C-alpha positions, 0 to 999 in steps of 0.5 A: 516513520515520521508520518506514522509516528504522528498517528502512532507516537510509540511506533517502533523502527522497523526490524528489517526492510528492503529497498528495491533497486528499481531505478537502476536495474537494467532488467526492469527499468521502465517495466510494468506489470502485464496481465494475461488475457482472461486473468480472473479479477480475484487474482488482483486481490490475493497479492494485496492480502495483508501478511501480519501487519504488512499491507501491499499496494501498487499498480499491479494491485489495481484491478481497474487500472493496473499498469498506470500511476493512478492504479498505484495511487488508488490502491495506496489510498485503499490500503491506507483506509484499511490500516486506518480502520484497523488502528481505530478498532485496535486503539479505539477512537479517532483521537489517535489518528490525525489526518496527515494527508487529504485528497480534495 
């Protein structure tokens, strides 16, 4: 919320959130997504479609680098860009959106 409020000062706190027990779950600890042979690449896009104002990213959302950290990272960068464009269209101008992170 700290970073979000740098860009959108009047952002409200989430009504609800879910935190995964990924690190302590004995059934998934260390697991990663596994693709089926011949899986169509458009199936990577569907789970990433926004639902209202919620966006999704992660290694499983990367068609080129699923199962890898850089797949999670690059899909996150793409979602951030989609959000930035949406906020720019909704609120206009770039003064609202201050750069909070930059990749060199």
